[in-house]
C-alpha positions in Angstrom: -31.1 -147.1 13.4 -31.4 -150.0 15.9 -29.7 -152.3 13.4 -26.9 -149.8 12.9 -26.3 -149.6 16.7 -26.2 -153.4 17.0 -23.8 -153.7 14.1 -21.5 -151.0 15.7 -21.4 -152.9 19.0 -20.5 -156.1 17.2 -17.8 -154.4 15.2 -16.4 -152.8 18.4 -16.1 -156.2 20.0 -14.3 -157.6 16.9 -11.8 -154.7 16.8 -11.1 -155.0 20.6 -10.4 -158.7 20.0 -8.1 -158.0 17.1 -6.3 -155.3 19.1 -5.6 -157.7 22.0 -4.1 -160.3 19.6 -2.0 -157.7 17.8 -0.7 -156.0 20.9 0.1 -159.4 22.5 2.2 -160.3 19.5 4.0 -157.0 19.3 4.7 -156.8 23.1 5.9 -160.5 23.0 8.3 -159.6 20.2 9.6 -156.6 22.1 10.1 -158.6 25.3 12.0 -161.2 23.4 14.1 -158.5 21.8 15.0 -157.4 25.3 15.8 -161.0 26.3 13.1 -161.4 28.9 12.7 -165.1 28.2 9.7 -167.1 29.3 8.1 -164.1 30.9 7.6 -162.5 27.5 4.2 -164.1 26.7 2.9 -163.5 30.3 3.9 -159.8 30.1 2.4 -159.5 26.6 -1.0 -161.0 27.6 -1.3 -158.9 30.8 -0.2 -155.7 28.9 -2.6 -156.2 26.0 -5.7 -157.1 28.2 -5.0 -154.2 30.6 -4.5 -151.7 27.8 -7.7 -152.9 26.1 -9.7 -152.5 29.3 -8.2 -149.1 29.9 -8.9 -148.0 26.4 -12.5 -149.1 26.7 -13.2 -147.3 29.9 -10.9 -144.3 29.6 -10.7 -143.7 25.8 -12.8 -140.5 26.1 -10.6 -139.0 28.8 -7.5 -139.9 26.7 -8.9 -138.2 23.7 -10.0 -135.1 25.6 -6.6 -134.8 27.3 -4.8 -135.1 23.9 -6.7 -132.1 22.5 -6.6 -130.1 25.8 -10.3 -129.7 26.0 -12.1 -127.9 28.9 -15.6 -128.4 30.2 -18.2 -126.0 28.7 -20.0 -123.7 31.1 -23.4 -122.0 31.0 -21.7 -118.7 31.7 -19.2 -118.9 28.8 -21.0 -121.1 26.3 -24.7 -120.4 26.8 -25.7 -120.8 23.1 -24.1 -124.2 23.0 -25.8 -125.3 26.2 -29.2 -124.1 25.1 -28.9 -125.9 21.7 -28.0 -129.2 23.4 -30.9 -128.8 25.8 -33.4 -128.2 23.0 -32.1 -131.1 20.9 -32.4 -133.5 23.8 -36.2 -133.3 23.3 -36.0 -134.9 19.8 -32.8 -136.9 20.1 -34.2 -139.4 22.6 -30.8 -140.0 24.3 -31.0 -141.5 27.8 -28.6 -138.9 29.3 -27.4 -135.4 28.2 -23.9 -135.6 26.8 -21.2 -133.6 28.6 -20.0 -130.6 26.7 -16.3 -129.7 26.2 -14.6 -126.9 24.3 -11.1 -126.8 22.6 -9.4 -123.5 22.1 -8.7 -123.5 18.4 -9.6 -121.3 15.4 -10.7 -124.1 13.1 -14.5 -124.8 13.3 -14.8 -128.5 14.1 -16.4 -130.9 16.5 -16.5 -134.5 17.6 -18.3 -136.9 19.9 -16.7 -139.5 22.1 -17.4 -142.0 24.9 -18.2 -145.7 25.2 -22.0 -145.4 25.2 -24.9 -142.8 25.3 -24.7 -142.9 29.1 -21.1 -141.8 29.1 -21.0 -139.5 26.0 -19.1 -136.3 25.4 -19.5 -133.7 22.6 -16.5 -131.5 22.1 -16.4 -128.3 19.9 -13.8 -125.8 19.0 -14.0 -122.1 19.9 -13.8 -121.5 16.1 -17.0 -123.4 15.7 -18.8 -121.3 18.4 -17.5 -118.0 16.9 -18.0 -118.7 13.2 -21.4 -120.5 13.0 -24.8 -119.0 13.6 -27.5 -120.6 15.8 -29.0 -123.0 13.2 -25.6 -124.0 11.8 -24.3 -124.8 15.2 -27.5 -126.7 15.9 -26.9 -128.9 12.8 -23.4 -129.7 13.9 -24.5 -130.6 17.4 -27.3 -132.7 16.0 -24.8 -134.6 13.8 -22.7 -135.4 16.9 -25.7 -136.5 18.8 -26.5 -138.9 16.0 -23.1 -140.5 16.3 -23.9 -141.0 20.0 -27.3 -142.5 19.4 -25.9 -144.8 16.7 -23.0 -146.0 18.9 -20.5 -144.7 16.4 -18.7 -143.0 19.3 -17.5 -146.3 20.9 -16.0 -147.6 17.7 -14.3 -144.4 16.6 -12.9 -143.5 20.0 -11.6 -147.0 20.7 -10.0 -147.2 17.2 -8.4 -143.8 17.7 -6.8 -144.8 21.0 -5.7 -148.2 19.6 -4.0 -146.6 16.5 -2.1 -144.2 18.7 -1.1 -147.1 21.0 0.2 -149.2 18.2 2.3 -146.3 16.9 3.7 -145.8 20.4 4.7 -149.5 20.7 6.4 -149.2 17.3 8.4 -146.3 18.6 9.3 -148.3 21.8 10.5 -151.2 19.7 12.7 -149.1 17.5 14.3 -147.5 20.6 14.8 -151.0 22.1 16.7 -152.1 19.0 18.8 -149.0 19.1 19.8 -149.6 22.7 20.5 -153.3 22.4 18.9 -155.0 19.5 17.3 -158.4 19.4 19.6 -161.4 19.9 19.0 -164.9 18.6 18.9 -167.4 21.4 19.5 -171.2 20.8 17.0 -172.0 23.5 14.1 -170.3 21.6 11.6 -172.9 20.7 10.0 -173.2 17.2 6.7 -171.9 18.6 8.4 -168.9 20.1 10.1 -168.3 16.8 6.7 -168.3 15.0 5.2 -165.9 17.6 8.2 -163.6 17.2 7.9 -163.7 13.4 4.2 -162.8 13.7 5.0 -160.0 16.1 7.6 -158.6 13.8 5.2 -158.7 10.9 2.5 -156.9 12.8 5.0 -154.4 14.1 6.2 -153.5 10.6 2.7 -153.4 9.2 1.2 -151.5 12.2 0.9 -148.1 10.5 -1.1 -149.7 7.6 -3.0 -151.8 10.1 -4.0 -148.7 12.1 -5.1 -146.9 8.9 -7.2 -149.9 7.9 -8.8 -150.0 11.3 -9.8 -146.3 10.9 -11.2 -147.1 7.5 -13.3 -149.9 9.1 -15.4 -146.9 10.3 -17.5 -146.9 7.1 -18.0 -143.5 5.5 -21.6 -144.4 5.3 -21.8 -143.6 9.0 -21.2 -139.9 8.3 -24.0 -139.9 5.8 -26.2 -141.7 8.4 -25.3 -139.1 11.0 -26.1 -136.3 8.6 -29.5 -137.7 7.8 -30.3 -138.5 11.4 -29.3 -134.9 12.4 -32.0 -133.6 10.0 -34.5 -135.8 11.7 -33.6 -134.0 15.0 -33.6 -130.5 13.6 -36.0 -130.6 10.6 -33.7 -128.0 9.1 -31.2 -129.4 6.4 -30.2 -125.8 5.5 -28.5 -125.3 8.8 -26.2 -128.4 8.5 -25.6 -127.7 4.8 -24.4 -124.1 5.6 -22.3 -125.4 8.5 -20.5 -128.0 6.3 -19.8 -125.3 3.7 -18.2 -123.0 6.3 -16.2 -125.9 7.8 -14.9 -127.0 4.4 -13.9 -123.5 3.4 -12.2 -122.5 6.6 -8.4 -122.2 6.0 -7.3 -123.1 9.5 -5.8 -126.4 10.6 -6.7 -128.0 13.9 -3.5 -127.8 15.9 -4.6 -130.3 18.6 -5.7 -133.0 16.1 -3.5 -135.9 15.1 -3.7 -138.8 12.6 -5.1 -141.2 15.2 -8.1 -138.9 16.1 -8.8 -137.3 12.6 -11.6 -139.8 11.9 -13.6 -138.6 14.9 -14.2 -135.0 13.7 -17.2 -133.9 11.6 -14.8 -133.0 8.8 -11.2 -133.9 8.3 -9.2 -131.5 10.5 -6.2 -131.4 8.2 -6.5 -129.1 5.2 -4.9 -129.9 1.9 -3.2 -127.1 0.1 -3.7 -126.4 -3.6 -7.2 -127.7 -3.8 -9.1 -124.4 -3.9 -11.6 -124.3 -6.7 -11.3 -128.0 -7.3 -13.9 -130.6 -6.8 -13.0 -132.6 -3.7 -13.7 -136.3 -3.8 -13.1 -139.1 -1.4 -10.1 -141.3 -2.0 -9.7 -144.9 -1.0 -7.8 -143.8 2.1 -10.1 -141.0 3.2 -11.6 -141.2 6.7 -14.5 -138.9 5.6 -16.7 -138.7 2.5 -16.2 -135.5 0.6 -18.1 -132.5 2.0 -19.4 -131.9 -1.5 -21.0 -135.4 -1.6 -22.4 -134.9 1.9 -24.0 -131.6 0.9 -25.5 -133.1 -2.2 -27.0 -136.0 -0.2 -28.6 -133.5 2.2 -30.0 -131.5 -0.6 -31.6 -134.7 -1.9 -33.3 -135.2 1.4 -34.9 -131.7 1.0 
């Protein structure tokens, strides 16, 4: 587990560095398209570094705001609070995560934050209503495993970065619509290369964002499942919870493609798959629920 946490921290640093480079090139290209001249590279560097810093420290708040989550209270969510308090004994986290609730019928959950000292667990009202005590315990233990393994930092930062890149692509398309990029004879060869790179990254940004999400190895979901069993000593609870989550027909209205990888199961349901064996494709952000359940049964 320690090696996994160390690896996740290293990968987070690599992804933040890549993000700064990509955003710098994209913003530089946009600034040149708007004819901002020599200020383009300065603006691009300041913008990319500031956005990376903000994403690191405020990514959890950004994600919670995007799904319109509210803080959980002991009066309204007593079962949830009691489960978390009980799991803190076995989880070994340095600080109890903050609890949040999203008003949505689909049972689902995710964890976010930059480290275990600044961690959040968020669940839907559908999860609280449709799962019994031991099933809910399994889901919360799974999310606490992500916190302990530092999966939360990588998944949250990637989610914010993907959304940010998509937003920049939209800004650029609007900039072209309003005025378009104009060739300038004064552009140096170096500027031309930077602009070309920026254009390439801008065009490929949707694919780049997807690949960044897929950098979150699906093995981490298996690791979080197995670690959750260490916390609860009850694989049946998590197995039953995963079955209920997979079979629930509702879609999570507050989820989006940038944050889908954070949830315990994919929040977007695919039609026409009832009765079919669900397998993970190359582009899946999650392993199939059936494979996860089989792995948990093997632990038993």
